[in-house]
TORKOL-4160 file (C-alpha; in steps of 0.2 Angstrom, whole numbers, padded with zeros to 4 digits, m for minus):
176
<pt num="1" X="0111" Y="0026" Z="m0039"/>
<pt num="2" X="0109" Y="0024" Z="m0020"/>
<pt num="3" X="0098" Y="0013" Z="m0008"/>
<pt num="4" X="0086" Y="0024" Z="0002"/>
<pt num="5" X="0081" Y="0023" Z="0020"/>
<pt num="6" X="0063" Y="0017" Z="0021"/>
<pt num="7" X="0052" Y="0025" Z="0034"/>
<pt num="8" X="0043" Y="0013" Z="0046"/>
<pt num="9" X="0025" Y="0014" Z="0052"/>
<pt num="10" X="0025" Y="0028" Z="0065"/>
<pt num="11" X="0035" Y="0041" Z="0056"/>
<pt num="12" X="0025" Y="0056" Z="0053"/>
<pt num="13" X="0029" Y="0057" Z="0034"/>
<pt num="14" X="0019" Y="0042" Z="0031"/>
<pt num="15" X="0003" Y="0050" Z="0038"/>
<pt num="16" X="0004" Y="0066" Z="0027"/>
<pt num="17" X="m0005" Y="0070" Z="0011"/>
<pt num="18" X="0009" Y="0071" Z="m0002"/>
<pt num="19" X="0012" Y="0086" Z="m0013"/>
<pt num="20" X="0010" Y="0086" Z="m0032"/>
<pt num="21" X="0026" Y="0085" Z="m0042"/>
<pt num="22" X="0028" Y="0102" Z="m0051"/>
<pt num="23" X="0041" Y="0096" Z="m0064"/>
<pt num="24" X="0042" Y="0077" Z="m0067"/>
<pt num="25" X="0057" Y="0080" Z="m0078"/>
<pt num="26" X="0068" Y="0088" Z="m0065"/>
<pt num="27" X="0084" Y="0079" Z="m0063"/>
<pt num="28" X="0081" Y="0078" Z="m0044"/>
<pt num="29" X="0065" Y="0069" Z="m0048"/>
<pt num="30" X="0073" Y="0057" Z="m0060"/>
<pt num="31" X="0087" Y="0053" Z="m0048"/>
<pt num="32" X="0074" Y="0050" Z="m0034"/>
<pt num="33" X="0064" Y="0038" Z="m0046"/>
<pt num="34" X="0080" Y="0028" Z="m0050"/>
<pt num="35" X="0085" Y="0027" Z="m0032"/>
<pt num="36" X="0067" Y="0022" Z="m0027"/>
<pt num="37" X="0067" Y="0008" Z="m0041"/>
<pt num="38" X="0084" Y="0002" Z="m0034"/>
<pt num="39" X="0078" Y="0002" Z="m0016"/>
<pt num="40" X="0061" Y="m0007" Z="m0021"/>
<pt num="41" X="0071" Y="m0021" Z="m0030"/>
<pt num="42" X="0083" Y="m0023" Z="m0016"/>
<pt num="43" X="0070" Y="m0024" Z="m0002"/>
<pt num="44" X="0063" Y="m0034" Z="m0012"/>
<pt num="45" X="0046" Y="m0026" Z="m0015"/>
<pt num="46" X="0033" Y="m0023" Z="m0029"/>
<pt num="47" X="0030" Y="m0005" Z="m0025"/>
<pt num="48" X="0037" Y="0010" Z="m0016"/>
<pt num="49" X="0030" Y="0027" Z="m0013"/>
<pt num="50" X="0040" Y="0043" Z="m0011"/>
<pt num="51" X="0033" Y="0046" Z="0007"/>
<pt num="52" X="0041" Y="0029" Z="0011"/>
<pt num="53" X="0058" Y="0036" Z="0008"/>
<pt num="54" X="0055" Y="0052" Z="0017"/>
<pt num="55" X="0049" Y="0063" Z="0002"/>
<pt num="56" X="0032" Y="0069" Z="0003"/>
<pt num="57" X="0028" Y="0070" Z="m0016"/>
<pt num="58" X="0014" Y="0061" Z="m0026"/>
<pt num="59" X="0024" Y="0048" Z="m0035"/>
<pt num="60" X="0027" Y="0030" Z="m0033"/>
<pt num="61" X="0037" Y="0016" Z="m0042"/>
<pt num="62" X="0030" Y="m0002" Z="m0045"/>
<pt num="63" X="0031" Y="m0018" Z="m0054"/>
<pt num="64" X="0021" Y="m0034" Z="m0057"/>
<pt num="65" X="0033" Y="m0049" Z="m0057"/>
<pt num="66" X="0028" Y="m0063" Z="m0070"/>
<pt num="67" X="0023" Y="m0075" Z="m0056"/>
<pt num="68" X="0011" Y="m0062" Z="m0049"/>
<pt num="69" X="0004" Y="m0056" Z="m0066"/>
<pt num="70" X="m0010" Y="m0069" Z="m0066"/>
<pt num="71" X="m0019" Y="m0067" Z="m0083"/>
<pt num="72" X="m0009" Y="m0051" Z="m0087"/>
<pt num="73" X="0009" Y="m0049" Z="m0092"/>
<pt num="74" X="0024" Y="m0045" Z="m0081"/>
<pt num="75" X="0026" Y="m0026" Z="m0079"/>
<pt num="76" X="0044" Y="m0020" Z="m0077"/>
<pt num="77" X="0048" Y="m0007" Z="m0064"/>
<pt num="78" X="0041" Y="0010" Z="m0069"/>
<pt num="79" X="0035" Y="0026" Z="m0061"/>
<pt num="80" X="0018" Y="0035" Z="m0059"/>
<pt num="81" X="0019" Y="0053" Z="m0055"/>
<pt num="82" X="0004" Y="0063" Z="m0050"/>
<pt num="83" X="m0007" Y="0048" Z="m0052"/>
<pt num="84" X="m0026" Y="0047" Z="m0052"/>
<pt num="85" X="m0037" Y="0031" Z="m0050"/>
<pt num="86" X="m0054" Y="0028" Z="m0057"/>
<pt num="87" X="m0064" Y="0013" Z="m0050"/>
<pt num="88" X="m0072" Y="0004" Z="m0065"/>
<pt num="89" X="m0083" Y="m0008" Z="m0055"/>
<pt num="90" X="m0090" Y="m0010" Z="m0038"/>
<pt num="91" X="m0082" Y="m0028" Z="m0036"/>
<pt num="92" X="m0071" Y="m0029" Z="m0021"/>
<pt num="93" X="m0057" Y="m0042" Z="m0019"/>
<pt num="94" X="m0049" Y="m0046" Z="m0003"/>
<pt num="95" X="m0030" Y="m0044" Z="m0004"/>
<pt num="96" X="m0016" Y="m0051" Z="0007"/>
<pt num="97" X="m0005" Y="m0036" Z="0009"/>
<pt num="98" X="0012" Y="m0032" Z="0016"/>
<pt num="99" X="0022" Y="m0016" Z="0016"/>
<pt num="100" X="0040" Y="m0011" Z="0016"/>
<pt num="101" X="0036" Y="0002" Z="0030"/>
<pt num="102" X="0028" Y="m0012" Z="0041"/>
<pt num="103" X="0041" Y="m0026" Z="0039"/>
<pt num="104" X="0036" Y="m0044" Z="0043"/>
<pt num="105" X="0017" Y="m0040" Z="0045"/>
<pt num="106" X="0003" Y="m0045" Z="0033"/>
<pt num="107" X="m0016" Y="m0041" Z="0033"/>
<pt num="108" X="m0031" Y="m0044" Z="0022"/>
<pt num="109" X="m0038" Y="m0028" Z="0014"/>
<pt num="110" X="m0053" Y="m0025" Z="0003"/>
<pt num="111" X="m0048" Y="m0017" Z="m0014"/>
<pt num="112" X="m0057" Y="m0013" Z="m0030"/>
<pt num="113" X="m0055" Y="m0027" Z="m0042"/>
<pt num="114" X="m0055" Y="m0016" Z="m0058"/>
<pt num="115" X="m0047" Y="0001" Z="m0059"/>
<pt num="116" X="m0040" Y="0013" Z="m0072"/>
<pt num="117" X="m0025" Y="0023" Z="m0067"/>
<pt num="118" X="m0017" Y="0038" Z="m0076"/>
<pt num="119" X="m0001" Y="0049" Z="m0072"/>
<pt num="120" X="0015" Y="0053" Z="m0080"/>
<pt num="121" X="0033" Y="0047" Z="m0081"/>
<pt num="122" X="0049" Y="0057" Z="m0079"/>
<pt num="123" X="0048" Y="0062" Z="m0097"/>
<pt num="124" X="0030" Y="0069" Z="m0095"/>
<pt num="125" X="0023" Y="0055" Z="m0105"/>
<pt num="126" X="0006" Y="0049" Z="m0100"/>
<pt num="127" X="0006" Y="0032" Z="m0091"/>
<pt num="128" X="m0012" Y="0025" Z="m0092"/>
<pt num="129" X="m0019" Y="0007" Z="m0090"/>
<pt num="130" X="m0033" Y="m0003" Z="m0083"/>
<pt num="131" X="m0028" Y="m0015" Z="m0070"/>
<pt num="132" X="m0036" Y="m0030" Z="m0061"/>
<pt num="133" X="m0031" Y="m0042" Z="m0048"/>
<pt num="134" X="m0013" Y="m0041" Z="m0041"/>
<pt num="135" X="m0009" Y="m0026" Z="m0052"/>
<pt num="136" X="m0024" Y="m0016" Z="m0046"/>
<pt num="137" X="m0020" Y="m0021" Z="m0028"/>
<pt num="138" X="m0002" Y="m0014" Z="m0030"/>
<pt num="139" X="m0008" Y="0002" Z="m0038"/>
<pt num="140" X="m0021" Y="0005" Z="m0024"/>
<pt num="141" X="m0009" Y="0001" Z="m0010"/>
<pt num="142" X="0004" Y="0013" Z="m0017"/>
<pt num="143" X="m0008" Y="0027" Z="m0021"/>
<pt num="144" X="m0015" Y="0026" Z="m0003"/>
<pt num="145" X="0003" Y="0030" Z="0003"/>
<pt num="146" X="0001" Y="0047" Z="m0006"/>
<pt num="147" X="m0014" Y="0051" Z="0005"/>
<pt num="148" X="m0006" Y="0046" Z="0021"/>
<pt num="149" X="m0015" Y="0029" Z="0022"/>
<pt num="150" X="m0006" Y="0013" Z="0027"/>
<pt num="151" X="m0015" Y="m0004" Z="0024"/>
<pt num="152" X="m0019" Y="m0008" Z="0042"/>
<pt num="153" X="m0030" Y="0008" Z="0042"/>
<pt num="154" X="m0041" Y="m0002" Z="0028"/>
<pt num="155" X="m0042" Y="m0018" Z="0038"/>
<pt num="156" X="m0060" Y="m0024" Z="0042"/>
<pt num="157" X="m0056" Y="m0039" Z="0052"/>
<pt num="158" X="m0041" Y="m0037" Z="0064"/>
<pt num="159" X="m0039" Y="m0056" Z="0066"/>
<pt num="160" X="m0032" Y="m0055" Z="0048"/>
<pt num="161" X="m0018" Y="m0044" Z="0053"/>
<pt num="162" X="m0002" Y="m0051" Z="0061"/>
<pt num="163" X="0016" Y="m0057" Z="0058"/>
<pt num="164" X="0018" Y="m0066" Z="0041"/>
<pt num="165" X="0028" Y="m0080" Z="0050"/>
<pt num="166" X="0013" Y="m0083" Z="0062"/>
<pt num="167" X="0001" Y="m0085" Z="0047"/>
<pt num="168" X="0013" Y="m0096" Z="0038"/>
<pt num="169" X="0015" Y="m0107" Z="0054"/>
<pt num="170" X="m0004" Y="m0108" Z="0056"/>
<pt num="171" X="m0007" Y="m0113" Z="0038"/>
<pt num="172" X="0006" Y="m0127" Z="0040"/>
<pt num="173" X="m0003" Y="m0133" Z="0056"/>
<pt num="174" X="0011" Y="m0127" Z="0067"/>
<pt num="175" X="0000" Y="m0117" Z="0079"/>
<pt num="176" X="0006" Y="m0117" Z="0097"/>
């Protein structure tokens, strides 16, 4: 396995609509998925879409660490190939997001609070689940990458977008 180079905001691959994966079981796809999981864990992150590693295909890897699982269970690293999302309610949650392609930045983004997702894994098995909270946030964030959307494009209030360290300083009362 190998660590992959992560594209940063501004690179054209991040703004493209990714192509469907024709053969999820292809050894090249399996190798890509393994390398993406290794890269995501090393970064460290909770999701990584193929366009972020310069591959314009509709797949992403993700995980939900135990500390972020909320009322759900920890979800170990896995893949979703050719995913689809269905929004199960109109309820919106405001999510503080970061992105491996936009290092050190954070922003607050509206996301649907309850979704269902469906895709396949590298063996062609259906991967399907309902998600809420952080889990739903991760899936929607990574899915956006497949359509060429970065989270700052979803901001509704640009005063909620900035460097993570500055937000942390302000929260600790360390404003200049």
